[in-house]
C-alpha positions as a Markdown table, in Angstrom:
| # | Residue | x | y | z |
|---|---|---|---|---|
| 1 | Met | -11.0 | -17.5 | -5.3 |
| 2 | Pro | -13.1 | -14.9 | -7.0 |
| 3 | Ile | -11.3 | -11.6 | -7.7 |
| 4 | Pro | -13.5 | -8.5 | -7.5 |
| 5 | Thr | -13.8 | -6.3 | -10.5 |
| 6 | Thr | -12.5 | -2.7 | -10.4 |
| 7 | Ala | -16.1 | -1.5 | -10.4 |
| 8 | Arg | -16.9 | -3.6 | -7.3 |
| 9 | Ile | -13.8 | -2.4 | -5.6 |
| 10 | Arg | -14.6 | 1.2 | -6.4 |
| 11 | Ala | -18.1 | 0.7 | -5.0 |
| 12 | Leu | -16.6 | -0.7 | -1.8 |
| 13 | His | -14.4 | 2.5 | -1.5 |
| 14 | Glu | -17.5 | 4.6 | -2.0 |
| 15 | Lys | -19.4 | 2.7 | 0.7 |
| 16 | Tyr | -16.8 | 3.2 | 3.4 |
| 17 | Ala | -15.3 | 6.6 | 2.4 |
| 18 | Pro | -16.6 | 9.2 | 5.0 |
| 19 | Ser | -16.4 | 12.0 | 2.4 |
| 20 | Ala | -15.7 | 12.7 | -1.2 |
| 21 | Glu | -12.3 | 14.1 | -0.2 |
| 22 | Ala | -11.4 | 11.0 | 1.6 |
| 23 | Phe | -12.5 | 8.8 | -1.3 |
| 24 | Asp | -10.4 | 10.9 | -3.8 |
| 25 | Leu | -7.3 | 10.8 | -1.6 |
| 26 | Val | -7.4 | 7.0 | -0.9 |
| 27 | Phe | -8.8 | 5.7 | -4.1 |
| 28 | Thr | -6.6 | 7.8 | -6.3 |
| 29 | His | -3.6 | 6.6 | -4.3 |
| 30 | Cys | -4.7 | 3.0 | -4.8 |
| 31 | Glu | -5.0 | 3.6 | -8.6 |
| 32 | Ile | -1.5 | 5.1 | -8.7 |
| 33 | Val | -0.1 | 2.1 | -6.9 |
| 34 | Trp | -1.7 | -0.2 | -9.5 |
| 35 | Ser | -0.2 | 1.9 | -12.3 |
| 36 | Ile | 3.2 | 1.5 | -10.6 |
| 37 | Ala | 2.7 | -2.3 | -10.1 |
| 38 | Glu | 1.8 | -2.6 | -13.8 |
| 39 | Gln | 5.2 | -1.1 | -14.7 |
| 40 | Leu | 7.0 | -3.5 | -12.4 |
| 41 | Met | 5.3 | -6.7 | -13.4 |
| 42 | Pro | 7.4 | -7.4 | -16.5 |
| 43 | Ala | 10.5 | -7.7 | -14.3 |
| 44 | Ser | 8.7 | -10.6 | -12.5 |
| 45 | Gly | 8.8 | -12.7 | -15.7 |
| 46 | Val | 5.9 | -14.0 | -17.8 |
| 47 | Gly | 3.3 | -15.7 | -15.5 |
| 48 | Ala | 5.4 | -15.0 | -12.4 |
| 49 | Val | 2.5 | -13.1 | -10.8 |
| 50 | Asp | -1.2 | -13.2 | -11.0 |
| 51 | Glu | -2.0 | -9.8 | -12.7 |
| 52 | Glu | -5.6 | -9.8 | -11.6 |
| 53 | Leu | -4.7 | -10.5 | -8.0 |
| 54 | Val | -2.1 | -7.7 | -8.0 |
| 55 | Arg | -4.7 | -5.3 | -9.5 |
| 56 | Ala | -7.2 | -6.2 | -6.7 |
| 57 | Gly | -4.5 | -6.0 | -4.1 |
| 58 | Cys | -3.4 | -2.6 | -5.2 |
| 59 | Leu | -6.9 | -1.2 | -5.3 |
| 60 | Leu | -7.9 | -2.6 | -1.9 |
| 61 | His | -4.7 | -2.3 | 0.2 |
| 62 | Asp | -5.6 | 1.0 | 1.8 |
| 63 | Ile | -9.3 | 0.7 | 2.3 |
| 64 | Gly | -8.8 | 0.5 | 6.1 |
| 65 | Val | -7.7 | 4.2 | 6.0 |
| 66 | Tyr | -11.3 | 5.3 | 5.9 |
| 67 | Arg | -11.8 | 4.0 | 9.5 |
| 68 | Leu | -9.2 | 6.5 | 10.8 |
| 69 | Phe | -11.0 | 9.7 | 9.6 |
| 70 | Asp | -12.8 | 11.6 | 12.4 |
| 71 | Asp | -16.1 | 13.4 | 12.1 |
| 72 | Gly | -14.3 | 16.6 | 11.0 |
| 73 | Gly | -12.5 | 14.9 | 8.2 |
| 74 | Gly | -9.2 | 14.7 | 10.0 |
| 75 | Leu | -7.0 | 11.6 | 9.9 |
| 76 | Asp | -5.8 | 9.9 | 13.1 |
| 77 | His | -2.1 | 9.9 | 12.3 |
| 78 | Ala | -1.2 | 8.4 | 15.7 |
| 79 | Lys | -3.1 | 5.3 | 14.9 |
| 80 | Tyr | -2.3 | 5.3 | 11.2 |
| 81 | Val | -0.2 | 2.1 | 11.4 |
| 82 | Arg | -3.4 | 0.3 | 12.2 |
| 83 | His | -5.0 | 1.0 | 8.8 |
| 84 | Gly | -3.7 | -2.3 | 7.4 |
| 85 | Leu | -5.2 | -4.4 | 10.1 |
| 86 | Leu | -8.5 | -2.4 | 9.9 |
| 87 | Gly | -8.6 | -3.0 | 6.2 |
| 88 | His | -8.1 | -6.7 | 6.7 |
| 89 | Glu | -11.0 | -6.8 | 9.2 |
| 90 | Leu | -13.2 | -4.7 | 6.9 |
| 91 | Leu | -12.6 | -7.0 | 3.9 |
| 92 | Ala | -13.1 | -10.2 | 6.0 |
| 93 | Ala | -16.4 | -8.8 | 7.2 |
| 94 | Glu | -17.4 | -8.3 | 3.6 |
| 95 | Gly | -16.6 | -11.9 | 2.9 |
| 96 | Phe | -13.4 | -11.5 | 1.0 |
| 97 | Ser | -10.8 | -14.3 | 1.0 |
| 98 | Glu | -7.8 | -14.3 | 3.3 |
| 99 | Ala | -5.6 | -13.9 | 0.2 |
| 100 | Leu | -7.2 | -10.6 | -0.6 |
| 101 | Cys | -7.4 | -9.4 | 3.1 |
| 102 | Arg | -3.7 | -9.9 | 3.5 |
| 103 | Phe | -2.9 | -7.2 | 1.0 |
| 104 | Cys | -4.2 | -4.8 | 3.6 |
| 105 | Ser | -2.5 | -6.2 | 6.7 |
| 106 | Cys | 0.9 | -7.0 | 5.0 |
| 107 | His | 1.8 | -3.9 | 3.1 |
| 108 | Thr | 3.0 | -1.5 | 5.8 |
| 109 | Gly | 6.6 | -0.4 | 5.4 |
| 110 | Val | 8.6 | -3.3 | 4.0 |
| 111 | Gly | 6.9 | -5.7 | 6.4 |
| 112 | Leu | 6.3 | -5.5 | 10.2 |
| 113 | Thr | 7.4 | -8.4 | 12.4 |
| 114 | Ala | 6.2 | -9.1 | 15.9 |
| 115 | Ala | 9.6 | -7.9 | 17.1 |
| 116 | Asp | 9.0 | -4.6 | 15.3 |
| 117 | Val | 5.6 | -4.1 | 16.9 |
| 118 | Leu | 7.0 | -4.7 | 20.4 |
| 119 | Arg | 10.2 | -2.7 | 19.9 |
| 120 | Gln | 8.4 | 0.3 | 18.4 |
| 121 | Gly | 5.4 | 0.1 | 20.8 |
| 122 | Leu | 3.0 | 0.0 | 17.9 |
| 123 | Pro | -0.8 | -0.1 | 18.6 |
| 124 | Leu | -1.1 | -3.5 | 17.0 |
| 125 | Pro | -1.4 | -7.1 | 18.3 |
| 126 | Pro | 2.1 | -8.5 | 18.3 |
| 127 | Ala | 2.3 | -10.6 | 15.1 |
| 128 | Asp | 4.1 | -10.8 | 11.8 |
| 129 | Tyr | 2.5 | -8.6 | 9.2 |
| 130 | Val | 4.9 | -9.6 | 6.4 |
| 131 | Pro | 4.2 | -10.3 | 2.7 |
| 132 | Val | 4.7 | -13.9 | 1.7 |
| 133 | Thr | 3.7 | -14.3 | -1.9 |
| 134 | Arg | 5.2 | -12.4 | -4.9 |
| 135 | Glu | 1.9 | -10.6 | -5.4 |
| 136 | Glu | 1.9 | -9.4 | -1.8 |
| 137 | Arg | 5.5 | -8.3 | -2.1 |
| 138 | Leu | 4.8 | -6.4 | -5.4 |
| 139 | Val | 1.8 | -4.5 | -3.9 |
| 140 | Met | 3.8 | -3.6 | -0.8 |
| 141 | Tyr | 6.8 | -2.4 | -2.9 |
| 142 | Ala | 4.7 | -0.4 | -5.5 |
| 143 | Asp | 3.0 | 1.3 | -2.5 |
| 144 | Lys | 6.3 | 2.7 | -1.4 |
| 145 | Phe | 6.7 | 5.0 | -4.4 |
| 146 | His | 3.6 | 7.2 | -3.6 |
| 147 | Thr | 2.4 | 8.9 | -0.5 |
| 148 | Lys | -1.0 | 10.3 | 0.5 |
| 149 | Ala | 0.8 | 13.2 | 2.3 |
| 150 | Ser | -0.5 | 16.7 | 1.8 |
| 151 | Pro | 0.0 | 17.3 | -1.0 |
| 152 | Pro | 0.4 | 13.7 | -2.3 |
| 153 | Arg | 3.7 | 13.0 | -4.0 |
| 154 | Phe | 5.8 | 10.3 | -5.6 |
| 155 | Leu | 8.9 | 9.0 | -3.8 |
| 156 | Ser | 12.1 | 8.0 | -5.7 |
| 157 | Phe | 13.9 | 4.8 | -4.6 |
| 158 | Pro | 16.5 | 6.8 | -2.6 |
| 159 | Ala | 13.8 | 8.9 | -0.9 |
| 160 | Tyr | 12.0 | 5.9 | 0.5 |
| 161 | Ala | 15.2 | 4.1 | 1.3 |
| 162 | Glu | 16.1 | 7.1 | 3.5 |
| 163 | Gln | 12.8 | 6.8 | 5.3 |
| 164 | Ala | 13.2 | 3.1 | 5.8 |
| 165 | Gly | 16.6 | 3.8 | 7.4 |
| 166 | Arg | 14.9 | 5.3 | 10.4 |
| 167 | Phe | 13.7 | 1.8 | 11.3 |
| 168 | Gly | 17.0 | 0.0 | 10.9 |
| 169 | Glu | 19.4 | -1.1 | 8.3 |
| 170 | Asp | 17.5 | -4.4 | 7.9 |
| 171 | Lys | 14.6 | -2.4 | 6.5 |
| 172 | Val | 16.9 | -0.7 | 4.0 |
| 173 | Ala | 18.3 | -4.1 | 3.0 |
| 174 | Ala | 14.7 | -5.5 | 2.6 |
| 175 | Phe | 13.9 | -2.5 | 0.3 |
| 176 | His | 17.0 | -3.1 | -1.8 |
| 177 | Ala | 16.0 | -6.8 | -2.1 |
| 178 | Leu | 12.6 | -5.8 | -3.5 |
| 179 | Arg | 14.4 | -3.6 | -6.1 |
| 180 | Ala | 16.5 | -6.6 | -7.1 |
| 181 | Glu | 13.3 | -8.6 | -7.5 |
| 182 | Phe | 11.1 | -6.1 | -9.3 |
| 183 | Gly | 13.3 | -3.2 | -10.5 |
| 184 | Glu | 12.4 | 0.5 | -10.3 |
| 185 | Pro | 9.4 | 2.2 | -11.8 |
| 186 | Asp | 9.6 | 5.3 | -14.1 |
| 187 | Leu | 7.7 | 7.8 | -12.0 |
| 188 | Gly | 8.1 | 10.8 | -14.4 |
| 189 | Ala | 5.1 | 10.1 | -16.6 |
| 190 | Leu | 2.9 | 9.3 | -13.6 |
| 191 | Ala | 4.0 | 12.5 | -11.8 |
| 192 | Ser | 3.2 | 14.5 | -14.9 |
| 193 | Ala | -0.2 | 12.9 | -15.2 |
| 194 | His | -1.0 | 14.0 | -11.6 |
| 195 | Gly | -0.1 | 17.6 | -11.8 |
| 196 | Asp | -0.3 | 18.4 | -8.1 |
| 197 | Thr | 2.4 | 15.9 | -7.2 |
| 198 | Cys | 6.2 | 15.8 | -7.7 |
| 199 | Val | 8.9 | 13.2 | -7.4 |
| 200 | Glu | 10.8 | 13.6 | -4.1 |
| 201 | Gln | 14.4 | 12.5 | -4.6 |
| 202 | Ser | 15.6 | 12.3 | -1.0 |
């Protein structure tokens, strides 16, 4: 399975971003998620994850967000949960492997099941959108520590755990299991490097 270079992934973001502002929001977030994943990889053990696959997964996971911007530059928040599936479809149309496409469709929350889709009435085909490989779990977990909200900000472990609690204690337990697997990132230096963001504690 060929893994795209960072330059190719950036070019793909530039191709689909409807504006420079959208590109900056989404691609910067993807770069930050990769920086977080890099911190967490040592906890996986030597050779436990494919570093290049994780890099590509981090940089590609949110590419479907571009398909939710309207002509005025606004983001369709009501359908935002579809961004993973839209990204999966976009990458598949570009000829990417299923292994890479799944980083898009399997990173929302701490994993969406068919039961979640039906119970919450989500605008998605009922199916399991759940990470299976360690690489998929790591990308999903790293993504939880940064949000593209306005302004973008970092989230501490307790802050995201509190959010997850709105969807059930099973989601909180799943998030804690990810911490047991990968540890917690040090967000302070990353937040300092991105001066317009802060670390939300809870």
